[in-house]
C-alpha positions in Angstrom: 105.1 88.0 110.7 102.1 85.9 109.0 99.9 89.2 108.1 102.3 90.5 105.9 103.0 87.3 104.3 99.1 86.6 103.8 98.7 89.6 102.0 101.2 89.0 99.5 99.8 85.3 98.9 96.4 86.0 98.4 95.2 84.8 101.7 94.3 88.2 103.1 92.1 91.0 101.7 91.5 94.7 102.6 87.9 95.9 103.8 86.9 99.3 103.8 84.9 100.1 107.1 83.1 103.0 108.5 84.1 103.9 111.8 81.7 106.5 113.6 84.1 109.7 114.9 81.2 111.9 115.5 77.8 110.2 115.6 74.6 112.1 114.4 75.0 115.2 116.3 72.8 118.3 116.1 75.0 121.5 116.6 72.9 124.9 116.9 74.6 128.1 115.3 73.6 131.5 116.7 72.5 134.7 114.0 75.4 136.3 112.4 78.0 134.0 113.7 79.6 130.8 113.8 80.3 127.5 115.4 83.1 125.3 115.5 83.6 122.1 116.1 87.1 120.1 117.1 87.6 116.6 116.1 91.7 114.7 116.2 92.3 113.6 112.8 94.3 110.8 111.3 95.7 110.5 107.7 92.4 108.4 106.9 89.9 109.3 104.6 86.9 111.1 106.4 83.5 111.0 105.2 80.7 112.9 106.4 77.3 114.6 105.6 76.1 118.4 107.0 72.4 118.6 106.8 70.6 122.4 107.5 67.3 122.0 109.5 64.7 123.8 107.2 66.4 123.9 104.3 68.5 127.0 104.5 72.0 127.5 103.8 75.1 127.7 106.1 78.6 128.0 105.2 80.7 125.1 106.2 84.5 124.7 106.1 87.3 122.7 107.5 90.4 124.0 109.0 93.7 122.6 110.8 94.5 124.1 114.2 96.6 126.9 113.3 94.9 128.2 110.4 91.5 128.2 112.7 93.6 130.4 115.0 94.4 132.8 112.4 90.9 132.8 111.4 89.5 134.0 114.6 92.1 137.0 114.3 91.0 138.1 111.5 94.3 137.1 109.6 94.9 135.5 106.2 93.9 131.5 106.4 94.2 128.3 104.5 90.9 126.4 104.5 90.9 122.7 103.6 87.8 122.1 102.5 85.1 124.9 101.7 81.3 125.0 101.1 80.1 128.2 101.4 76.8 127.4 100.9 75.9 124.0 102.2 72.3 122.8 102.7 72.4 118.8 102.2 76.1 118.5 101.6 78.1 115.3 101.7 81.6 115.7 101.5 85.2 113.7 101.5 88.2 114.9 103.1 91.8 113.5 103.7 93.7 115.4 106.3 97.2 116.6 105.4 98.7 115.9 108.8 97.8 114.3 111.6 96.1 116.5 115.0 93.2 118.8 115.9 91.4 119.9 113.0 88.1 122.4 113.5 84.8 121.8 111.7 83.3 125.5 111.4 79.8 126.4 110.7 79.3 130.0 109.8 75.8 131.5 109.8 75.1 134.9 108.1 71.6 135.1 108.4 69.7 136.9 111.1 68.1 133.6 112.4 69.2 130.6 114.3 70.2 127.7 112.4 70.5 124.0 113.8 72.9 121.8 111.8 73.1 117.8 112.0 76.6 116.6 111.3 77.7 113.1 111.0 81.3 111.8 110.5 83.3 109.0 110.0 86.4 107.7 109.0 87.2 104.8 106.1 89.3 102.5 107.8 91.0 99.5 106.3 90.6 96.2 107.9 92.6 93.2 107.1 90.6 90.1 106.8 92.1 86.8 106.8 92.0 83.5 105.6 90.9 81.0 108.7 94.0 79.2 108.1 96.6 82.0 108.7 94.2 83.0 111.9 95.2 79.2 113.7 98.6 79.0 111.8 100.4 80.3 115.1 98.6 77.1 117.1 100.0 74.9 114.3 103.4 76.4 114.4 103.5 76.3 118.2 102.4 72.4 117.8 105.0 71.7 115.5 107.6 73.1 117.2 106.7 71.0 120.2 106.7 68.0 118.4 110.7 69.1 116.7 111.5 69.7 120.8 110.5 66.1 121.7 112.6 64.8 118.8 115.6 66.8 119.4 115.5 65.8 122.9 115.1 62.3 122.2 117.9 61.9 119.7 120.1 64.2 121.6 120.1 61.3 124.7 120.8 58.7 122.3 123.9 60.8 120.5 125.1 61.0 124.2 125.1 57.6 125.1 126.6 56.5 121.8 129.7 58.9 122.3 130.2 57.7 125.5 129.8 53.9 124.5 132.2 54.8 121.6 135.2 56.6 123.7 134.9 54.3 126.7 133.7 54.8 130.1 134.7 57.8 132.2 134.9 59.0 135.4 131.7 60.2 137.1 132.9 63.0 139.1 136.1 64.6 136.7 135.5 62.7 133.0 138.6 60.9 132.7 138.7 58.4 130.4 138.7 54.8 132.6 140.0 51.7 131.5 137.4 49.1 131.3 136.3 47.3 134.5 138.3 50.3 136.6 136.5 51.0 140.4 139.0 54.0 141.0 139.4 57.0 138.7 143.4 57.6 138.4 142.8 61.3 138.1 140.7 62.3 141.6 140.8 58.8 143.0 137.0 58.5 143.7 135.5 55.1 143.6 133.0 54.6 140.5 130.8 52.6 142.4 
């Protein structure tokens, strides 16, 4: 509850950080074939780099799971991102859906190609003022002090109410006359 309030009052700020989804990885693509790399993605910005060793070109595509399946069956396909001639390619992509996506590397040449791949997710991280980070301890202390005050004042109030209404039986709480040793209601001794 305090963190949204901290954002509204300016005691928190959002910082973009890059979280590695795929650390630097080398993929080998056989001649006249393709290689795919599956990724589980959320709806956050994805940043990556595709670099082909030796400076030759390779086709680079991003597809969701359904389109990848259709593409493998040579059916019409919708590609989320396409770069038919990638050599040293930086890309940014925001998935439309949460789920599995495929990075596809297509090699149309008669020689094997190695691709260096790096993929990061841009995560938004809330940085909160130290005051807000420790305010729950301060709130706990204030609550504890208020409980102590309530307990102390509650005892005084009950003592005052007993004195103002006169003595009562210890057992059945029936009003007693001043100095009465037996309760007229339950006949028990008050001493």
